[in-house]
C-alpha positions in Angstrom: 23.3 56.7 64.7 21.5 57.1 61.4 17.7 56.9 61.1 16.8 54.2 58.7 13.6 53.6 56.7 11.7 50.5 55.9 9.7 49.3 53.0 8.1 46.4 55.0 4.3 46.6 54.8 2.7 47.9 58.0 6.0 48.9 59.7 5.8 51.2 62.7 8.1 54.0 63.7 10.7 53.8 66.5 13.5 55.8 68.0 16.0 54.2 65.6 13.6 54.2 62.6 11.5 57.4 62.6 8.6 57.6 60.2 7.9 60.5 57.8 4.6 62.1 58.5 2.7 65.2 57.3 4.4 67.4 59.9 7.9 66.0 59.8 9.4 62.8 61.3 7.5 60.8 63.9 9.8 59.2 66.5 8.2 56.6 68.8 9.7 55.6 72.2 9.0 52.3 73.9 10.0 52.8 77.6 10.9 49.5 79.1 7.9 48.1 81.1 6.0 51.3 80.1 7.8 53.1 82.9 9.4 56.5 82.2 11.8 58.1 84.7 11.3 61.7 85.4 14.6 62.9 84.1 13.9 61.1 80.9 10.4 62.7 80.6 12.1 66.2 81.0 14.6 65.3 78.3 12.0 64.2 75.9 10.0 67.4 76.5 13.2 69.4 75.8 13.9 67.4 72.6 10.3 67.9 71.4 10.6 71.6 71.9 14.1 72.1 70.4 13.9 69.7 67.5 10.2 69.1 66.8 6.9 71.0 66.7 6.5 70.5 70.5 3.7 67.9 70.1 3.9 64.6 72.0 1.5 61.7 71.8 0.7 58.9 74.2 -0.2 55.8 72.2 -2.7 53.0 72.9 0.3 50.7 73.8 1.7 53.1 76.4 4.4 54.5 74.0 5.4 58.2 73.6 5.8 59.9 70.2 7.6 63.1 69.3 6.2 64.8 66.2 7.5 67.3 63.6 11.2 66.3 63.9 13.7 67.4 61.2 15.9 64.6 59.8 19.1 66.4 60.8 18.0 66.5 64.4 17.5 62.8 64.8 21.2 61.8 65.5 21.4 64.2 68.4 18.1 63.0 69.8 19.3 59.4 69.6 22.5 60.2 71.5 20.4 61.7 74.3 18.0 58.8 74.3 20.9 56.3 74.5 22.3 58.2 77.5 18.8 57.7 79.2 18.7 54.0 78.4 15.9 54.4 75.9 17.6 53.2 72.8 17.7 49.6 71.6 20.8 48.0 70.1 19.1 47.7 66.6 16.0 48.9 64.9 14.9 45.3 64.6 15.2 44.6 68.3 13.3 47.8 69.0 10.5 46.9 66.6 9.8 43.5 68.1 9.7 44.8 71.7 5.9 45.2 71.8 5.2 44.1 75.4 2.5 45.4 77.7 2.4 44.7 81.4 0.1 45.7 84.2 0.5 49.4 84.8 1.2 49.1 88.5 3.5 46.1 88.3 5.7 45.9 91.3 3.7 48.3 93.4 0.8 46.0 94.4 0.4 42.8 96.3 0.6 40.8 93.1 3.8 39.0 92.1 6.3 41.4 90.4 6.1 40.6 86.7 8.6 43.2 85.6 11.5 40.7 85.5 9.4 38.5 83.2 8.8 41.3 80.8 12.5 42.3 80.9 13.5 38.7 80.2 11.0 38.5 77.3 12.3 41.7 75.8 15.9 40.3 75.9 14.9 37.0 74.5 13.1 38.6 71.6 16.1 40.8 70.9 18.3 37.7 70.7 15.9 35.8 68.3 16.5 37.2 64.8 14.2 34.6 63.3 11.3 36.5 65.1 12.3 39.9 63.5 9.9 38.9 60.7 6.9 39.2 63.1 4.4 41.8 61.8 5.0 45.3 63.2 1.9 45.4 65.4 2.3 41.8 66.8 2.2 42.2 70.6 2.6 40.4 73.9 0.9 41.1 77.1 1.5 40.0 80.7 -1.3 40.8 83.3 -0.6 40.2 87.0 -4.3 40.4 87.8 -4.1 43.7 89.7 -6.0 46.8 89.1 -6.1 48.6 86.8 -6.7 45.6 84.7 -5.5 44.9 81.1 -8.3 42.5 80.6 -9.9 44.6 77.8 -6.6 45.2 76.0 -6.2 42.9 73.0 -2.9 41.1 72.4 -1.6 38.5 70.0 0.0 36.5 72.8 -1.2 37.1 76.4 -0.5 35.6 79.8 -3.2 36.4 82.4 -2.4 35.5 86.0 -5.0 33.4 87.8 -5.0 33.5 91.6 -6.9 30.3 92.0 -4.3 28.2 90.2 -1.2 30.4 90.8 -0.5 30.1 87.1 -0.8 32.2 84.0 -3.6 31.3 81.5 -2.2 31.4 78.0 -4.3 33.3 75.5 -3.9 34.2 71.8 -5.6 36.7 69.5 -7.8 38.8 71.7 -8.8 40.3 75.0 -8.9 38.4 78.3 -12.5 37.4 77.5 -12.2 36.8 73.7 -8.8 35.2 73.4 -8.4 31.6 72.5 -7.1 29.8 75.5 -4.2 27.3 75.4 -3.4 25.6 78.7 -1.7 27.4 81.5 1.9 27.8 82.7 4.1 28.8 85.6 6.0 32.1 85.5 9.2 30.4 84.5 7.6 29.1 81.3 6.2 32.5 80.1 9.2 33.5 78.1 9.9 30.2 76.3 6.2 29.8 75.5 5.9 33.4 74.2 8.7 32.7 71.8 7.3 29.3 70.8 3.9 30.8 70.1 5.4 33.6 68.0 7.3 31.0 65.9 4.2 28.9 65.4 2.4 32.1 64.2 5.2 32.7 61.6 5.3 29.1 60.5 1.5 28.8 59.9 1.0 32.3 58.5 3.9 31.8 56.1 2.1 28.8 54.6 -0.8 30.9 53.4 -1.1 32.8 50.2 -1.4 36.1 52.0 0.2 36.0 55.5 -2.1 37.4 58.2 -0.6 40.2 60.2 -2.3 39.5 63.5 -3.0 36.3 65.5 -6.8 36.7 65.4 -6.7 36.9 61.6 -4.6 33.7 61.4 -7.1 31.9 63.7 -9.9 33.0 61.5 -8.1 31.4 58.5 -7.0 28.1 59.9 -9.0 27.6 63.1 -7.9 27.4 66.7 -7.5 23.6 66.8 -5.0 23.7 64.0 -2.9 26.3 65.8 -3.1 24.5 69.1 -1.9 21.2 67.5 1.0 23.0 65.8 1.9 24.7 69.0 1.8 21.4 71.0 -0.8 22.8 73.4 -4.4 21.9 74.3 -7.4 24.2 73.8 -9.0 25.1 77.1 -12.2 26.9 78.2 -12.2 30.7 78.4 -11.2 32.0 81.8 -14.1 32.7 84.1 -12.3 35.1 86.5 -11.8 38.4 84.6 -11.0 41.6 86.6 -13.5 44.3 85.7 -12.2 47.3 83.9 -11.8 50.5 85.9 -10.3 53.5 84.2 -7.7 54.8 86.6 -8.4 58.5 86.1 -8.2 61.1 88.8 -6.9 60.9 92.5 -7.0 57.8 94.7 -5.7 57.2 98.2 -4.8 53.7 99.3 -3.5 53.0 102.8 -1.7 56.3 103.0 -0.1 56.1 99.5 -1.6 58.1 96.7 -2.2 57.3 93.1 -3.2 59.8 90.3 -4.3 59.0 86.8 -3.8 62.0 84.4 -5.3 61.7 80.9 -3.8 63.4 77.8 -6.8 64.8 75.8 -7.1 62.6 72.7 -3.7 61.2 73.5 -1.9 64.5 72.8 0.1 66.9 75.0 2.5 69.7 74.5 6.1 69.6 75.5 5.2 72.1 78.3 2.6 69.7 79.7 5.1 66.8 79.8 7.8 69.0 81.4 5.2 70.3 83.9 4.0 66.8 84.7 7.5 65.6 85.4 8.3 68.6 87.6 5.1 68.3 89.6 5.6 64.5 90.0 9.1 65.1 91.4 7.8 67.7 93.8 5.2 65.2 95.0 7.7 62.4 95.6 6.8 60.3 92.5 9.8 58.3 91.1 8.5 57.6 87.6 5.6 58.0 85.2 3.7 54.9 84.3 2.3 54.9 80.7 -0.9 53.1 80.1 -2.9 51.9 77.1 -5.7 54.3 77.9 -3.6 57.3 76.9 -3.1 58.4 80.5 -0.2 58.6 82.9 -0.2 56.9 86.3 1.6 58.6 89.2 1.8 56.1 92.0 3.1 55.4 95.5 3.6 59.0 96.8 2.6 60.5 100.2 -1.2 61.0 100.3 -0.8 64.5 101.8 0.7 65.7 98.5 -2.2 64.5 96.4 -4.3 67.7 96.6 -1.6 70.0 95.4 -0.5 67.6 92.6 -4.1 67.3 91.4 -4.4 71.1 91.3 -1.2 71.5 89.4 -2.0 68.8 86.7 -5.5 70.3 86.2 -3.9 73.7 85.6 -1.6 72.1 83.0 -4.6 70.7 81.1 -4.6 67.0 82.0 -8.0 65.2 82.3 -8.6 64.2 86.0 -12.4 63.7 86.0 -13.5 60.1 85.2 -16.7 61.6 83.7 -14.9 63.9 81.2 -16.5 63.0 77.9 -13.2 63.3 76.1 -12.2 60.0 77.6 -14.9 58.3 75.5 -13.5 59.7 72.2 -10.6 58.4 70.3 -9.0 60.5 67.5 -5.9 60.1 65.4 -3.5 63.0 64.6 -5.4 63.9 61.5 -4.5 66.6 59.1 -2.0 68.2 58.7 0.1 66.0 61.0 -0.7 62.8 59.1 0.1 62.6 55.4 -2.8 60.2 54.9 -5.4 62.4 56.4 -7.3 65.3 54.8 -9.3 66.5 57.7 -8.4 68.1 61.1 -10.0 65.4 63.2 -8.5 66.5 66.5 -10.4 69.8 66.5 -13.6 68.0 65.3 -13.2 65.4 68.1 -13.1 68.2 70.6 -16.2 69.7 69.1 -18.1 66.4 69.3 -17.0 65.2 72.7 -19.8 67.1 74.5 -22.3 64.8 72.9 -20.9 61.7 74.6 -22.4 60.4 77.8 -19.2 58.8 79.1 -19.2 55.7 81.1 -15.7 54.8 82.3 -16.2 51.0 82.1 -17.7 50.9 78.6 -14.6 52.0 76.7 -14.5 54.4 73.7 -17.9 55.4 72.3 -16.7 57.5 69.4 -13.7 57.1 67.0 -12.7 59.8 64.6 -10.3 58.6 62.0 -8.5 60.7 59.4 -8.6 57.9 56.9 -9.9 54.3 56.5 -6.8 52.8 58.2 -8.1 53.5 61.7 -4.7 53.6 63.3 -5.8 55.2 66.6 -8.4 52.4 67.3 -8.5 49.4 65.1 -11.3 47.6 67.0 -15.0 48.3 67.0 -16.7 51.3 68.6 -20.4 52.2 68.8 -19.8 55.1 66.5 -16.9 55.7 64.0 -16.5 58.7 61.8 -14.1 58.3 58.9 -12.9 61.5 57.3 -12.3 62.1 53.6 -11.7 65.6 52.1 -13.4 67.4 55.0 -16.5 65.1 55.1 -17.3 62.1 57.3 -18.7 58.6 56.7 -20.6 57.3 59.7 -20.2 53.7 60.8 -22.4 52.1 63.5 -20.9 49.4 65.7 -18.0 48.7 63.5 -14.4 49.7 62.7 -13.1 52.3 60.2 -13.1 49.6 57.6 -16.8 48.7 58.1 -19.6 49.7 55.8 -20.9 53.2 56.5 -24.5 53.9 57.4 -24.3 57.4 56.1 -21.7 59.1 53.8 -20.2 62.5 53.1 -21.5 64.3 56.2 -20.2 67.7 57.2 -19.1 68.0 60.8 -22.3 69.8 61.6 -24.4 67.1 59.9 -22.4 64.4 61.7 -23.1 66.2 65.0 -26.8 66.3 64.4 -26.9 62.6 63.4 -24.9 61.6 66.4 -27.2 63.7 68.7 -30.2 61.8 67.3 -28.6 58.4 67.9 -27.5 59.3 71.4 -30.8 60.8 72.4 -32.6 57.4 72.3 -32.2 54.8 75.0 -31.5 52.0 72.5 -29.2 54.1 70.3 -31.5 53.7 67.3 -31.7 56.6 64.9 -35.0 58.5 64.9 
């Protein structure tokens, strides 16, 4: 299997189409239903060590990335991935399979939505007309259980509502911000997802510059126009939204244990992943569940093994404390890993993390981006630092593309400015 390239604007890497980066090829894996079996995790760790620079990343969509791969190694890696069931039939089918589901799907009292996600993935693969969807166009199915995906944005989303025993259909946002279009039964989720995607392509194709995300299209044409084209009715925002709780650290529920293990700034070494898989196996865990919060969930194992597993993962370097300030900081790969970046933002993020007063429910407070693209976190944060040639522009309550409040700050100057902002109750600079 030969790695292919793409000239399509905004394309994303995959296992069949790795992307050149500053440190070699970047290969992204999309485990079905964001579930990674332990033998697959061990094999990925081995591949990263043998054929890459040993660095692995956990993305904000629950995908894994191997970095620093050599082109001649890709065919062998792809053979291994196919044996593990982690390779799609084509690069196009892989690229369109951007589906997030509740991290503990199938392990809670909620209806098992995994078959829905599998059917949607198959339907997308068999719909070549949808291969033209933008690379980041994504679908989300939330069964209503904890940990909730309510704060995770999606282009097309289905949020289960216990009161009606139906899914509320949303487009272009989080559970709270998405435009709502009727509701549907579980058997209608897949056909409606395809229909909404086709409506997006039809309407965006009629504009001079086609929007690449649903929220951008709605900003252009308005929600009523989209609803009319989709043959659905606009409805009120949903009132029942599961509060966000970051599933970090140990938890014991009715004799079965759960453990959320965070990867610092979304990065881990091949040794950390191999150690995680080995420790999970010893504890009786069947698979790793990958989450959009850049942490792994280990679920459903005997509670009497929780203490030893927690100790082992702490020793490996995983974040297990919900108050760890690194959980409130998002940083991209930066230089030299990314060819677009000029600054080592990962080390700077580690240096600045101690400033943050982390609150698990509030989401990221600080975003460090190696360039103005803001790949690691495209939405707004209270503080964003955008790097350029070793200096930073500071943006308040915006994205990496927003207007900076201050420009060309050294890392020490940025630290001092952030400290002044964070020392005041209102966050106003003094």
